C-alpha positions in Angstrom: 61.5 -42.4 27.1 61.3 -38.9 28.5 57.7 -38.9 29.6 54.8 -41.2 30.3 51.1 -41.2 31.2 50.0 -43.9 33.6 47.0 -44.9 35.6 46.5 -46.4 39.1 43.9 -46.9 41.7 45.0 -43.5 43.2 47.5 -40.9 42.4 50.3 -42.3 44.6 50.1 -45.6 42.9 50.1 -44.1 39.5 53.1 -42.1 40.3 54.8 -45.2 41.6 54.2 -47.2 38.4 55.4 -44.3 36.4 58.6 -43.9 38.3 59.2 -47.7 37.9 58.7 -47.5 34.1 60.9 -44.6 33.7 63.5 -46.0 36.1 63.6 -42.7 37.9 63.3 -41.2 41.3 60.5 -38.8 42.2 63.0 -35.9 42.4 64.0 -36.6 38.9 60.6 -36.0 37.4 57.7 -33.4 37.0 54.5 -34.9 38.0 51.2 -33.6 36.6 48.0 -35.0 37.8 45.6 -35.5 34.8 42.7 -37.1 36.9 42.6 -37.8 40.6 40.2 -40.7 40.0 37.5 -41.6 42.2 35.3 -44.5 43.3 34.9 -46.0 39.9 37.6 -44.2 37.9 41.3 -44.7 38.1 43.8 -41.9 38.7 45.9 -40.8 35.7 49.2 -38.9 35.9 51.9 -37.7 33.5 55.5 -37.9 34.5 58.2 -36.0 32.6 61.9 -36.3 33.3 63.5 -33.1 34.4 66.2 -33.6 31.8 63.6 -33.6 29.0 62.7 -30.0 29.8 65.9 -28.9 28.0 64.6 -30.5 24.9 61.4 -28.4 24.8 61.0 -25.6 22.3 61.0 -22.0 23.6 57.3 -22.0 23.3 56.8 -25.2 25.2 59.2 -23.9 27.9 57.3 -20.7 28.3 53.9 -22.3 28.6 55.2 -25.1 30.9 56.8 -22.3 33.2 53.6 -20.3 33.1 51.4 -23.2 34.3 53.8 -24.1 37.0 53.7 -20.5 38.2 49.9 -20.6 38.2 50.0 -23.8 40.1 47.9 -25.7 37.5 47.9 -29.4 37.3 47.8 -29.6 33.5 49.8 -31.2 30.6 50.2 -29.3 27.4 50.8 -30.2 23.7 52.0 -27.6 21.3 51.8 -27.9 17.5 53.8 -25.2 15.8 53.8 -24.0 12.2 55.6 -20.9 10.7 52.5 -18.9 11.0 50.4 -20.5 13.8 50.8 -22.1 17.3 48.1 -24.4 18.6 48.2 -25.0 22.4 46.1 -27.7 24.0 45.8 -28.4 27.7 44.6 -31.5 29.5 44.3 -32.4 33.1 42.3 -31.9 36.2 42.6 -28.2 36.2 41.2 -27.3 32.7 37.9 -26.3 34.0 39.8 -23.4 35.8 41.5 -22.5 32.6 38.3 -22.4 30.6 36.2 -20.2 32.8 32.7 -18.8 32.3 31.8 -19.3 28.5 35.6 -19.7 27.8 36.4 -16.1 29.1 39.4 -17.3 31.0 40.6 -19.4 28.0 40.4 -16.3 25.8 42.4 -14.3 28.3 45.1 -16.9 28.5 45.2 -17.0 24.7 45.6 -13.3 24.5 48.4 -13.4 27.3 50.3 -16.1 25.5 50.0 -14.4 22.2 51.5 -11.2 23.7 54.3 -13.1 25.4 55.1 -15.3 22.4 55.0 -12.4 19.9 56.8 -9.9 22.1 59.4 -7.7 20.4 58.5 -9.3 17.0 57.6 -7.5 13.8 53.9 -7.9 12.8 55.0 -9.7 9.8 56.9 -12.2 11.9 54.2 -12.8 14.6 52.3 -15.9 14.8 48.6 -16.6 15.6 48.1 -18.4 18.9 45.1 -20.7 19.4 44.6 -22.2 23.0 42.2 -24.9 23.8 41.4 -27.3 26.6 40.4 -30.8 25.9 38.6 -29.8 22.7 36.5 -27.2 24.5 36.4 -24.8 21.6 35.1 -27.5 19.1 32.3 -28.5 21.6 31.4 -24.8 22.1 31.4 -24.2 18.4 29.0 -27.2 17.8 26.8 -25.8 20.6 26.6 -22.4 19.2 26.0 -23.6 15.6 23.1 -25.8 16.8 21.7 -22.9 18.9 22.0 -20.5 16.0 20.2 -22.6 13.5 17.5 -23.4 16.1 16.9 -19.7 16.8 17.0 -19.0 13.0 14.3 -21.4 12.4 12.2 -19.8 15.2 12.8 -16.3 13.9 11.4 -17.5 10.4 8.5 -19.4 12.0 7.5 -16.4 14.1 8.6 -13.7 11.6 10.3 -12.0 14.5 14.0 -11.2 15.3 15.7 -13.5 17.9 18.4 -12.2 20.3 21.2 -14.3 21.7 22.9 -13.8 25.0 26.0 -11.4 25.1 29.1 -13.3 23.7 32.7 -12.4 23.1 33.9 -11.6 19.4 35.1 -15.1 18.8 31.7 -16.8 19.7 29.7 -14.0 17.7 31.8 -14.8 14.7 30.8 -18.5 15.1 27.1 -17.6 15.2 27.6 -15.2 12.0 29.4 -17.9 10.1 27.0 -20.6 11.1 24.1 -18.7 9.4 25.9 -16.9 6.5 24.9 -19.6 4.1 21.1 -19.2 4.8 19.1 -17.0 2.6 16.2 -16.6 4.8 17.9 -14.9 7.7 20.6 -12.3 8.4 22.6 -11.5 11.5 23.9 -8.3 13.2 25.9 -7.6 16.2 24.5 -5.0 18.5 25.4 -3.0 21.7 28.8 -2.4 23.2 31.3 -4.7 24.9 31.0 -6.6 27.1 27.2 -6.8 26.3 27.6 -7.1 22.7 25.2 -9.7 21.2 24.0 -11.1 17.9 20.5 -10.8 16.7 19.0 -13.1 14.0 16.6 -11.4 11.6 14.2 -12.9 9.2 15.0 -11.6 5.7 11.3 -10.2 5.4 11.9 -8.0 8.3 15.0 -6.0 7.9 14.2 -3.1 10.2 13.1 -3.5 13.9 13.4 -2.1 17.3 14.8 -4.1 20.2 
């Protein structure tokens, strides 16, 4: 066993339990606090034997080193295929990684993509997807629901409906959510970082914002 996740009434107790189960000393492990716990919740930590670091892939080492440099208490799982790398973070600091509307998460994804694909030919580069505890799926569900609700409103009022400014990834989600509907169309307008999606009833194809 090279790593373990354990709970305790507080962080210190959880660490002690983990050390006991790993039969290790504190200086022999990397401790990641996943949840500090509270009045009604237990603390949760992950302990990784330092020797296990050598068994990580180059990608896992790069990401682990980056999070340590940033001082983040997060654990990471990496799923690699020949053409894509999925990275998922969990832990108490994931909120800092997500940022406002996922902006920090997108920046981290871009940074890791540049680091991982550095000095590689475009044909050899791999797509990097970074997520935090399923945030992207939750955000996608929220945007899909919002897009359909505003589309219904646009049809009902026979008037275009404008969404708030979004990044390219989120605008794509809105476009895809409504591409199967024959009673509306979508367009992106304005310049970054204020580019937004407008939902237009098909009966009204020309309009002024």
